[in-house]
FIMITOR-143457 format. One record per residue: residue number from 1; x, y, z of N, C-alpha, C in turn. Coordinates in steps of 0.001 Angstrom, whole numbers, plus 500000, padded with zeros to 6 digits. Example, Ala and Ser with C-alpha at 12.3 -4.5 7.8 and 13.67 -1.06 7.14 Angstrom:
! residues 2
+-----+--------+--------+--------+--------+--------+--------+--------+--------+--------+
| seq |     nu |     nv |     nw |    cau |    cav |    caw |     cu |     cv |     cw |
+-----+--------+--------+--------+--------+--------+--------+--------+--------+--------+
|   1 | 513190 | 494310 | 507800 | 512300 | 495500 | 507800 | 513200 | 496700 | 507800 |
|   2 | 512850 | 497750 | 507080 | 513670 | 498940 | 507140 | 512900 | 500030 | 507870 |
+-----+--------+--------+--------+--------+--------+--------+--------+--------+--------+
This chain:
! residues 202
+-----+--------+--------+--------+--------+--------+--------+--------+--------+--------+
| seq |     nu |     nv |     nw |    cau |    cav |    caw |     cu |     cv |     cw |
+-----+--------+--------+--------+--------+--------+--------+--------+--------+--------+
|   1 | 684294 | 625570 | 481848 | 684108 | 626996 | 482086 | 685067 | 627837 | 481247 |
|   2 | 686324 | 627341 | 481129 | 687309 | 628069 | 480334 | 686891 | 628143 | 478873 |
|   3 | 686366 | 627024 | 478351 | 685909 | 626999 | 476958 | 684729 | 627947 | 476750 |
|   4 | 683859 | 628029 | 477723 | 682705 | 628932 | 477612 | 683170 | 630379 | 477543 |
|   5 | 684142 | 630720 | 478406 | 684687 | 632071 | 478404 | 685368 | 632386 | 477078 |
|   6 | 686085 | 631401 | 476530 | 686770 | 631597 | 475258 | 685751 | 631810 | 474138 |
|   7 | 684717 | 630971 | 474140 | 683671 | 631099 | 473128 | 682991 | 632459 | 473224 |
|   8 | 682716 | 632882 | 474444 | 682082 | 634184 | 474644 | 682973 | 635304 | 474121 |
|   9 | 684266 | 635196 | 474374 | 685204 | 636219 | 473907 | 685269 | 636265 | 472390 |
|  10 | 685246 | 635077 | 471761 | 685270 | 635017 | 470298 | 684012 | 635643 | 469711 |
|  11 | 682866 | 635283 | 470286 | 681600 | 635841 | 469802 | 681565 | 637356 | 469997 |
|  12 | 682077 | 637806 | 471123 | 682118 | 639245 | 471387 | 683008 | 639952 | 470373 |
|  13 | 684141 | 639345 | 470040 | 685057 | 639937 | 469066 | 684416 | 639983 | 467685 |
|  14 | 683729 | 638902 | 467317 | 683049 | 638877 | 466015 | 681978 | 639954 | 465966 |
|  15 | 681226 | 640067 | 467049 | 680187 | 641083 | 467107 | 680757 | 642484 | 466978 |
|  16 | 681880 | 642722 | 467619 | 682518 | 644039 | 467535 | 682976 | 644331 | 466111 |
|  17 | 683564 | 643339 | 465456 | 684031 | 643529 | 464076 | 682861 | 643834 | 463146 |
|  18 | 681774 | 643079 | 463305 | 680599 | 643317 | 462470 | 680010 | 644699 | 462715 |
|  19 | 679950 | 645091 | 463974 | 679419 | 646403 | 464313 | 680299 | 647512 | 463744 |
|  20 | 681599 | 647337 | 463876 | 682516 | 648337 | 463337 | 682413 | 648422 | 461821 |
|  21 | 682273 | 647257 | 461171 | 682127 | 647245 | 459718 | 680867 | 647944 | 459273 |
|  22 | 679765 | 647713 | 459992 | 678502 | 648367 | 459658 | 678614 | 649874 | 459841 |
|  23 | 679295 | 650293 | 460907 | 679462 | 651723 | 461156 | 680256 | 652386 | 460037 |
|  24 | 681311 | 651710 | 459581 | 682126 | 652258 | 458494 | 681315 | 652338 | 457207 |
|  25 | 680582 | 651269 | 456896 | 679766 | 651246 | 455679 | 678714 | 652341 | 455697 |
|  26 | 678187 | 652613 | 456863 | 677130 | 653617 | 457023 | 677688 | 655029 | 456957 |
|  27 | 678783 | 655260 | 457669 | 679312 | 656612 | 457805 | 680092 | 657091 | 456590 |
|  28 | 680490 | 656193 | 455701 | 681316 | 656593 | 454564 | 680528 | 656754 | 453272 |
|  29 | 679211 | 656688 | 453341 | 678393 | 656917 | 452144 | 678500 | 658384 | 451732 |
|  30 | 678851 | 658684 | 450487 | 678852 | 660085 | 450032 | 677434 | 660659 | 450095 |
|  31 | 677306 | 661861 | 450607 | 675982 | 662462 | 450797 | 675652 | 663469 | 449703 |
|  32 | 676113 | 663207 | 448506 | 675788 | 664060 | 447380 | 676773 | 663857 | 446257 |
|  33 | 676488 | 664520 | 445131 | 677382 | 664428 | 443984 | 677667 | 665796 | 443376 |
|  34 | 677458 | 666845 | 444176 | 677664 | 668204 | 443684 | 678083 | 669105 | 444829 |
|  35 | 678729 | 670208 | 444465 | 679105 | 671231 | 445449 | 678306 | 672512 | 445250 |
|  36 | 677159 | 672403 | 444627 | 676333 | 673573 | 444355 | 675953 | 674285 | 445654 |
|  37 | 675841 | 675611 | 445565 | 675389 | 676402 | 446713 | 673875 | 676565 | 446709 |
|  38 | 673274 | 676515 | 445522 | 671820 | 676614 | 445394 | 671337 | 675517 | 444450 |
|  39 | 670027 | 675278 | 444495 | 669450 | 674160 | 443747 | 668153 | 674599 | 443059 |
|  40 | 667686 | 673763 | 442168 | 666409 | 674041 | 441510 | 665232 | 673801 | 442444 |
|  41 | 665380 | 672838 | 443350 | 664260 | 672462 | 444206 | 664775 | 671821 | 445492 |
|  42 | 663990 | 671948 | 446548 | 664234 | 671246 | 447805 | 663239 | 670109 | 447902 |
|  43 | 663724 | 668893 | 448078 | 662853 | 667723 | 448245 | 662838 | 667340 | 449720 |
|  44 | 661656 | 667297 | 450316 | 661525 | 666866 | 451707 | 660917 | 665463 | 451708 |
|  45 | 661669 | 664504 | 452210 | 661222 | 663110 | 452199 | 660174 | 662871 | 453278 |
|  46 | 659184 | 662049 | 452929 | 658028 | 661855 | 453793 | 658271 | 660971 | 454999 |
|  47 | 657320 | 661071 | 455915 | 657288 | 660266 | 457134 | 655825 | 660191 | 457548 |
|  48 | 655393 | 659111 | 458205 | 653965 | 658983 | 458541 | 653437 | 660132 | 459400 |
|  49 | 652213 | 660544 | 459090 | 651522 | 661552 | 459889 | 650957 | 660910 | 461153 |
|  50 | 650529 | 661731 | 462078 | 649822 | 661235 | 463257 | 648492 | 660603 | 462837 |
|  51 | 647938 | 659716 | 463667 | 646650 | 659086 | 463328 | 645524 | 660074 | 463077 |
|  52 | 645596 | 661261 | 463689 | 644542 | 662255 | 463480 | 644783 | 663126 | 462256 |
|  53 | 645848 | 662853 | 461525 | 646136 | 663607 | 460310 | 647022 | 664812 | 460501 |
|  54 | 647414 | 665119 | 461721 | 648335 | 666222 | 461953 | 649769 | 665768 | 461681 |
|  55 | 650642 | 666731 | 461498 | 652044 | 666408 | 461218 | 652702 | 665799 | 462452 |
|  56 | 653367 | 664671 | 462272 | 654058 | 664011 | 463377 | 655333 | 664779 | 463713 |
|  57 | 655926 | 664519 | 464884 | 657153 | 665227 | 465247 | 658269 | 665110 | 464200 |
|  58 | 658451 | 663923 | 463648 | 659507 | 663751 | 462640 | 659152 | 664520 | 461368 |
|  59 | 657886 | 664476 | 460968 | 657462 | 665263 | 459803 | 657731 | 666746 | 460021 |
|  60 | 657335 | 667233 | 461188 | 657525 | 668657 | 461465 | 659007 | 669030 | 461430 |
|  61 | 659852 | 668166 | 461988 | 661285 | 668449 | 461988 | 661829 | 668520 | 460562 |
|  62 | 661429 | 667586 | 459724 | 661906 | 667583 | 458339 | 661386 | 668794 | 457580 |
|  63 | 660088 | 669064 | 457728 | 659505 | 670190 | 456999 | 660113 | 671510 | 457460 |
|  64 | 660261 | 671690 | 458767 | 660812 | 672949 | 459262 | 662229 | 673179 | 458751 |
|  65 | 663025 | 672106 | 458637 | 664370 | 672280 | 458086 | 664286 | 672637 | 456604 |
|  66 | 663355 | 672014 | 455885 | 663153 | 672390 | 454495 | 662714 | 673837 | 454356 |
|  67 | 661836 | 674273 | 455241 | 661375 | 675666 | 455229 | 662540 | 676612 | 455508 |
|  68 | 663376 | 676261 | 456475 | 664540 | 677113 | 456767 | 665456 | 677211 | 455559 |
|  69 | 665670 | 676110 | 454879 | 666503 | 676136 | 453674 | 665853 | 676969 | 452568 |
|  70 | 664544 | 676876 | 452442 | 663809 | 677697 | 451458 | 663996 | 679179 | 451781 |
|  71 | 663870 | 679527 | 453060 | 664040 | 680924 | 453462 | 665466 | 681412 | 453234 |
|  72 | 666444 | 680495 | 453326 | 667841 | 680870 | 453084 | 668140 | 681044 | 451601 |
|  73 | 667178 | 680748 | 450754 | 667358 | 680894 | 449319 | 668026 | 679725 | 448647 |
|  74 | 668002 | 678554 | 449277 | 668628 | 677371 | 448686 | 667952 | 676942 | 447397 |
|  75 | 666652 | 677167 | 447291 | 665899 | 676814 | 446082 | 664589 | 677586 | 446089 |
|  76 | 664031 | 677846 | 444909 | 662783 | 678610 | 444831 | 661523 | 677756 | 444930 |
|  77 | 661693 | 676446 | 445021 | 660530 | 675554 | 445050 | 660815 | 674369 | 445960 |
|  78 | 659726 | 673709 | 446383 | 659851 | 672547 | 447259 | 658971 | 671420 | 446731 |
|  79 | 659443 | 670193 | 446900 | 658614 | 669005 | 446647 | 658439 | 668285 | 447975 |
|  80 | 657188 | 668118 | 448392 | 656869 | 667288 | 449546 | 656480 | 665921 | 448996 |
|  81 | 657177 | 664890 | 449429 | 656969 | 663586 | 448817 | 656553 | 662521 | 449814 |
|  82 | 655484 | 661785 | 449474 | 655019 | 660690 | 450314 | 653517 | 660487 | 450186 |
|  83 | 653118 | 659244 | 449923 | 651702 | 658914 | 449849 | 651168 | 658461 | 451194 |
|  84 | 650027 | 657790 | 451151 | 649418 | 657240 | 452368 | 650018 | 655856 | 452616 |
|  85 | 651283 | 655824 | 452987 | 652018 | 654563 | 453064 | 651771 | 653801 | 454356 |
|  86 | 651470 | 654499 | 455439 | 651371 | 653839 | 456740 | 650025 | 654039 | 457435 |
|  87 | 649254 | 655000 | 456970 | 647878 | 655191 | 457437 | 647111 | 655867 | 456311 |
|  88 | 645927 | 656355 | 456579 | 645110 | 656904 | 455497 | 645485 | 658324 | 455101 |
|  89 | 646446 | 658904 | 455773 | 646800 | 660293 | 455520 | 647979 | 660384 | 454552 |
|  90 | 647824 | 661207 | 453519 | 648868 | 661385 | 452513 | 649958 | 662287 | 453090 |
|  91 | 651150 | 661738 | 453210 | 652243 | 662447 | 453865 | 652551 | 663773 | 453178 |
|  92 | 652564 | 663787 | 451856 | 652889 | 665014 | 451127 | 651900 | 666127 | 451441 |
|  93 | 650629 | 665797 | 451550 | 649619 | 666813 | 451832 | 649781 | 667364 | 453245 |
|  94 | 650021 | 666466 | 454197 | 650207 | 666907 | 455585 | 651420 | 667827 | 455677 |
|  95 | 652508 | 667444 | 455029 | 653730 | 668243 | 455091 | 653564 | 669572 | 454362 |
|  96 | 652936 | 669537 | 453195 | 652735 | 670778 | 452444 | 651853 | 671748 | 453221 |
|  97 | 650778 | 671237 | 453808 | 649887 | 672110 | 454576 | 650629 | 672726 | 455761 |
|  98 | 651494 | 671935 | 456394 | 652272 | 672462 | 457519 | 653250 | 673530 | 457044 |
|  99 | 653894 | 673301 | 455899 | 654838 | 674289 | 455360 | 654132 | 675599 | 455046 |
| 100 | 652913 | 675503 | 454549 | 652143 | 676709 | 454236 | 651860 | 677507 | 455503 |
| 101 | 651577 | 676816 | 456606 | 651349 | 677530 | 457868 | 652615 | 678227 | 458356 |
| 102 | 653776 | 677796 | 457841 | 655048 | 678413 | 458215 | 655463 | 679514 | 457241 |
| 103 | 654574 | 679852 | 456321 | 654820 | 680988 | 455447 | 655307 | 680689 | 454053 |
| 104 | 655457 | 679417 | 453701 | 655868 | 679086 | 452334 | 654657 | 679236 | 451410 |
| 105 | 654768 | 679963 | 450316 | 653628 | 680107 | 449407 | 653187 | 678760 | 448837 |
| 106 | 651885 | 678550 | 448771 | 651374 | 677288 | 448229 | 651875 | 677055 | 446812 |
| 107 | 652040 | 678128 | 446048 | 652493 | 678003 | 444660 | 653926 | 677499 | 444560 |
| 108 | 654683 | 677587 | 445651 | 656081 | 677142 | 445634 | 656227 | 675676 | 446010 |
| 109 | 655114 | 675003 | 446336 | 655169 | 673629 | 446829 | 654492 | 672670 | 445853 |
| 110 | 655221 | 671634 | 445472 | 654649 | 670547 | 444698 | 654402 | 669369 | 445629 |
| 111 | 653324 | 668645 | 445386 | 652943 | 667527 | 446242 | 653064 | 666222 | 445467 |
| 112 | 653970 | 665367 | 445918 | 654113 | 664033 | 445321 | 653361 | 663073 | 446237 |
| 113 | 652233 | 662559 | 445798 | 651285 | 661879 | 446681 | 651198 | 660369 | 446474 |
| 114 | 652156 | 659778 | 445757 | 652060 | 658367 | 445419 | 653068 | 657471 | 446148 |
| 115 | 654218 | 658003 | 446491 | 655330 | 657175 | 446990 | 654972 | 656447 | 448278 |
| 116 | 655465 | 655219 | 448375 | 655219 | 654395 | 449553 | 656504 | 653978 | 450265 |
| 117 | 657646 | 654402 | 449747 | 658933 | 654147 | 450387 | 659952 | 655129 | 449818 |
| 118 | 661174 | 655067 | 450304 | 662175 | 656055 | 449905 | 662556 | 655937 | 448438 |
| 119 | 662611 | 654724 | 447924 | 662910 | 654552 | 446507 | 661848 | 655236 | 445656 |
| 120 | 660593 | 655054 | 446001 | 659523 | 655712 | 445255 | 659529 | 657216 | 445487 |
| 121 | 659904 | 657669 | 446689 | 660081 | 659106 | 446919 | 661008 | 659689 | 445860 |
| 122 | 662144 | 659018 | 445665 | 663131 | 659505 | 444706 | 662586 | 659420 | 443283 |
| 123 | 661997 | 658300 | 442917 | 661542 | 658099 | 441540 | 660489 | 659126 | 441145 |
| 124 | 659467 | 659282 | 441968 | 658394 | 660225 | 441640 | 658886 | 661667 | 441689 |
| 125 | 659771 | 661975 | 442632 | 660298 | 663336 | 442713 | 661135 | 663680 | 441488 |
| 126 | 661943 | 662738 | 441041 | 662748 | 662985 | 439843 | 661855 | 663145 | 438618 |
| 127 | 660754 | 662398 | 438554 | 659793 | 662595 | 437460 | 659272 | 664033 | 437462 |
| 128 | 658950 | 664538 | 438644 | 658488 | 665928 | 438746 | 659584 | 666901 | 438326 |
| 129 | 660816 | 666619 | 438742 | 661930 | 667478 | 438349 | 662077 | 667521 | 436835 |
| 130 | 662011 | 666378 | 436210 | 662157 | 666331 | 434762 | 661032 | 667085 | 434064 |
| 131 | 659835 | 667022 | 434617 | 658697 | 667733 | 434025 | 658895 | 669243 | 434073 |
| 132 | 659696 | 669718 | 435047 | 659953 | 671152 | 435182 | 661346 | 671542 | 434675 |
| 133 | 662048 | 670595 | 434047 | 663411 | 670820 | 433552 | 664368 | 671207 | 434674 |
| 134 | 664129 | 670665 | 435860 | 665024 | 670895 | 436993 | 666108 | 669824 | 437002 |
| 135 | 667321 | 670230 | 437292 | 668464 | 669317 | 437255 | 669083 | 669049 | 438615 |
| 136 | 668741 | 669848 | 439625 | 669423 | 669727 | 440910 | 668433 | 669818 | 442061 |
| 137 | 668782 | 669143 | 443174 | 667899 | 669134 | 444342 | 668698 | 669018 | 445627 |
| 138 | 668260 | 669738 | 446627 | 668712 | 669489 | 447989 | 667655 | 668596 | 448620 |
| 139 | 668087 | 667472 | 449166 | 667161 | 666471 | 449705 | 667220 | 666517 | 451229 |
| 140 | 666091 | 666835 | 451856 | 666029 | 666986 | 453311 | 665367 | 665762 | 453937 |
| 141 | 666005 | 665231 | 454957 | 665425 | 664130 | 455716 | 666073 | 664091 | 457092 |
| 142 | 665688 | 663119 | 457900 | 666307 | 662938 | 459204 | 667771 | 662536 | 459026 |
| 143 | 668605 | 662914 | 459983 | 670032 | 662614 | 459887 | 670285 | 661119 | 459680 |
| 144 | 669580 | 660276 | 460413 | 669804 | 658834 | 460319 | 669463 | 658282 | 458941 |
| 145 | 668581 | 658955 | 458228 | 668073 | 658482 | 456942 | 668976 | 658857 | 455771 |
| 146 | 669867 | 659811 | 455977 | 670614 | 660392 | 454861 | 671474 | 659397 | 454080 |
| 147 | 672279 | 658526 | 454724 | 673122 | 657629 | 453927 | 672324 | 656716 | 452989 |
| 148 | 671277 | 656083 | 453505 | 670490 | 655181 | 452649 | 669788 | 655967 | 451541 |
| 149 | 669221 | 657117 | 451894 | 668560 | 657936 | 450874 | 669560 | 658391 | 449818 |
| 150 | 670792 | 658687 | 450230 | 671802 | 659113 | 449261 | 672150 | 657999 | 448288 |
| 151 | 672251 | 656768 | 448785 | 672506 | 655640 | 447887 | 671404 | 655514 | 446834 |
| 152 | 670194 | 655838 | 447219 | 669067 | 655770 | 446287 | 669146 | 656896 | 445259 |
| 153 | 669301 | 658132 | 445713 | 669333 | 659264 | 444783 | 670541 | 659200 | 443851 |
| 154 | 671606 | 658534 | 444286 | 672784 | 658402 | 443433 | 672492 | 657601 | 442171 |
| 155 | 671417 | 656842 | 442179 | 671060 | 656032 | 441005 | 670340 | 656852 | 439930 |
| 156 | 669962 | 658085 | 440236 | 669176 | 658897 | 439313 | 670048 | 659982 | 438671 |
| 157 | 669702 | 660400 | 437444 | 670529 | 661374 | 436713 | 670254 | 662816 | 437132 |
| 158 | 670472 | 663104 | 438408 | 670285 | 664468 | 438911 | 671476 | 664846 | 439799 |
| 159 | 671705 | 666128 | 439930 | 672665 | 666624 | 440908 | 671920 | 666756 | 442239 |
| 160 | 672512 | 666254 | 443300 | 671807 | 666304 | 444579 | 672781 | 666434 | 445729 |
| 161 | 672262 | 666939 | 446825 | 673001 | 666973 | 448081 | 672019 | 666694 | 449208 |
| 162 | 672397 | 665819 | 450125 | 671549 | 665510 | 451263 | 671725 | 666584 | 452336 |
| 163 | 670644 | 666833 | 453067 | 670697 | 667826 | 454149 | 669888 | 667294 | 455320 |
| 164 | 670504 | 667233 | 456482 | 669867 | 666623 | 457634 | 669036 | 667580 | 458462 |
| 165 | 667876 | 667103 | 458883 | 667031 | 667849 | 459811 | 667402 | 667468 | 461240 |
| 166 | 667306 | 668390 | 462173 | 667592 | 668050 | 463575 | 666549 | 667075 | 464116 |
| 167 | 666916 | 666335 | 465126 | 665973 | 665400 | 465742 | 664831 | 666165 | 466396 |
| 168 | 663658 | 665562 | 466360 | 662508 | 666156 | 467031 | 662642 | 665959 | 468535 |
| 169 | 662392 | 667003 | 469284 | 662526 | 666908 | 470747 | 661608 | 665839 | 471329 |
| 170 | 660437 | 665662 | 470717 | 659447 | 664746 | 471274 | 659824 | 663274 | 471135 |
| 171 | 660708 | 662950 | 470194 | 660996 | 661531 | 469936 | 661926 | 660918 | 470974 |
| 172 | 662878 | 661684 | 471469 | 663773 | 661175 | 472506 | 664950 | 660397 | 471944 |
| 173 | 665928 | 660163 | 472826 | 667173 | 659527 | 472382 | 667005 | 658050 | 472058 |
| 174 | 666044 | 657370 | 472696 | 665841 | 655946 | 472401 | 665397 | 655773 | 470961 |
| 175 | 664433 | 656597 | 470548 | 663982 | 656540 | 469148 | 665136 | 656851 | 468205 |
| 176 | 665897 | 657892 | 468514 | 667000 | 658287 | 467640 | 668030 | 657166 | 467505 |
| 177 | 668374 | 656532 | 468609 | 669337 | 655421 | 468566 | 668803 | 654260 | 467730 |
| 178 | 667530 | 653930 | 467937 | 666929 | 652836 | 467175 | 666901 | 653160 | 465692 |
| 179 | 666623 | 654413 | 465358 | 666584 | 654814 | 463946 | 667961 | 654685 | 463318 |
| 180 | 669000 | 655109 | 464022 | 670359 | 655000 | 463484 | 670766 | 653535 | 463302 |
| 181 | 670440 | 652688 | 464272 | 670785 | 651268 | 464169 | 670068 | 650636 | 462984 |
| 182 | 668785 | 650912 | 462842 | 668007 | 650342 | 461745 | 668538 | 650816 | 460391 |
| 183 | 668839 | 652109 | 460293 | 669335 | 652632 | 459030 | 670745 | 652129 | 458726 |
| 184 | 671571 | 651991 | 459757 | 672918 | 651461 | 459537 | 672850 | 650033 | 459014 |
| 185 | 671945 | 649228 | 459567 | 671791 | 647855 | 459107 | 671330 | 647811 | 457654 |
| 186 | 670332 | 648628 | 457318 | 669806 | 648632 | 455945 | 670851 | 649149 | 454960 |
| 187 | 671563 | 650198 | 455357 | 672576 | 650781 | 454474 | 673721 | 649806 | 454228 |
| 188 | 674143 | 649123 | 455275 | 675223 | 648139 | 455128 | 674809 | 647006 | 454208 |
| 189 | 673585 | 646536 | 454347 | 673095 | 645466 | 453471 | 673113 | 645905 | 452009 |
| 190 | 672698 | 647146 | 451758 | 672687 | 647654 | 450390 | 674109 | 647748 | 449839 |
| 191 | 675040 | 648237 | 450639 | 676416 | 648382 | 450161 | 677088 | 647038 | 449922 |
| 192 | 676676 | 646030 | 450668 | 677269 | 644700 | 450500 | 676624 | 643920 | 449362 |
| 193 | 675313 | 643986 | 449269 | 674581 | 643094 | 448358 | 673786 | 643823 | 447279 |
| 194 | 673745 | 645147 | 447324 | 672991 | 645897 | 446336 | 671519 | 645998 | 446692 |
| 195 | 670794 | 646710 | 445860 | 669367 | 646896 | 446075 | 668564 | 645694 | 445597 |
| 196 | 667458 | 645449 | 446250 | 666482 | 644496 | 445714 | 665925 | 645082 | 444424 |
| 197 | 665825 | 644317 | 443350 | 665331 | 644872 | 442077 | 663978 | 645551 | 442256 |
| 198 | 663843 | 646720 | 441649 | 662615 | 647510 | 441745 | 662383 | 648230 | 440444 |
| 199 | 661137 | 648278 | 439959 | 660858 | 649043 | 438732 | 661031 | 650549 | 438930 |
| 200 | 661168 | 650981 | 440181 | 661315 | 652395 | 440472 | 662779 | 652817 | 440649 |
| 201 | 663700 | 651872 | 440418 | 665116 | 652144 | 440634 | 665893 | 651897 | 439356 |
| 202 | 666524 | 652938 | 438787 | 667305 | 652734 | 437543 | 668448 | 651748 | 437747 |
+-----+--------+--------+--------+--------+--------+--------+--------+--------+--------+
């Protein structure tokens, strides 16, 4: 019994150290490479739409924060990025249409409709930026997503700053906790071992 208790204590200590290490790796990621007050464009990272094609709670939260930043004059244009990665609905179109209902002019929104993950979000968005001679972007996503997304955007030759959207009321704290745990695990793996090679990542 004593040995079992000792083993349990050792395993608990190891688990605590690993958890603390993951938290440090996650929380210490720089969330940008510039101190700019304004940007050429606001990039809103995609998230799956509802099965009926309407904007999901997380999509709405991200888009609304992007819209608020647009209204504050952070940038004169927006890129909605995301293809039909998880269902038949193109995330960029759903998000752009929702932004238009919130008063953003359609002419101010570019739709990136091909990306199937965050790396592709960054790659295709930067291609659009280069086509417009834009050099800087404020990148909007969920708070839990920011560290991993920042590691990705840091690989591209643009000035950027991450900006977090508030949690959607409909998702609840269980979803939020799970999202943070999942992102912390992915971010820690990237910081320890690097990215899996991808043609979309410089």
